[in-house]
N, C-alpha and C positions, 0 to 999 in steps of 0.2 A: 402347601398347594391347595388351591380351591377346586371345586368341580362346577361344571356347567350342566344345568338341567334344561332340557328342551321338551316342553309339553306342547303337543300339537292336538288341536281339537277341530272337529267338523261341527260348526255351530248351526243350529236351526236358523233359517233365514229371518224368521220373525223374532228371534231372540238375541240377535247380535247387539242391538242397542241396549237391551236389558243386561247382557253380559258386561258390556263396557261400563255401564252405570254401577253394577255390582263391584267390579274391579276398582273403580274410582273410590268407592266406599271402603273396600277391604285392604287395599294396598298400604295405607298408613300403618295398620297393625302388622302386616307382613314385614315391613321395613324395620320394625322393632324386635322381630323374632331373633333368638340366639342363632348365630351362624349366617344370617342373611348378609349378602354383600350388595347385590344389585338385581333389578328385574326390568325388562322392557317387554311390551306387548306389541305384536305385529299382526296385521291382517292382510291377507292376499286380496288385491283389488277386485278381481273378477270372480272370486269364490267366497265361500263362507268359512274358509280356513283361518284359524287364529293360532299364532305361535307365542308361547310364553318363553322368553329367553332369560334364564335365571342363573345367578352365580351365588353359590353357598360355600361356606368354609369346608363342610364335609357332607357326604351322602347321609350320614346319621343325622346331621342337623336338618337336612331337607325332609327325611323320613319323619322325624319328630314333629316338624311343622305340618306335614301332610296329615299325620295322625291327629294332631290338634284340630286342624281344619275339619277333618272327618267327624271327630267327636262333637264339635260344636254345630254340626249340621251344614256348614258352609259348602262342603263338597257336594252335598245333595242339591243345594241351590244352584251351584255352578253347573253340576251335571245335568240339571233339568234344561239347560240351554244348549246342550250338546246332542247331536244325532246318535252318537255312540261313545263308549268310554274313550278318553284321550290316550294318545300314545305318549309315554314318558321315557326319555332316554337320558343317560348320564355320560358325561365326558370328563375325563381327567384333564386338568390344565397342565400341559407339559412345560418344562423349563427349557425352552428352546429360544434362542435369540438369533437375530440376523443383524448383520452390519452391511451398510451400503457404502460403496466407495464413491 
């Protein structure tokens, strides 16, 4: 089973385009990281809220990735575009299926 990571950030209005440019540069490396499955970035139309919707094999894989990004200084770069530290939540992917008649 995989996990879903939802990172929500309140981005400084003047930094939103810089954040999106940084992500465009950084995501190819993210996609190569052990345990990575998928990521999509979403922004709320009328606010400066940005949501990272990520899928990883395990929480440990995500934590290893986050530690690596912190050690390389990337988290400081990204954090400089935020008004406050982001909220990060973890969700287990449940094995529930539905059938439609």
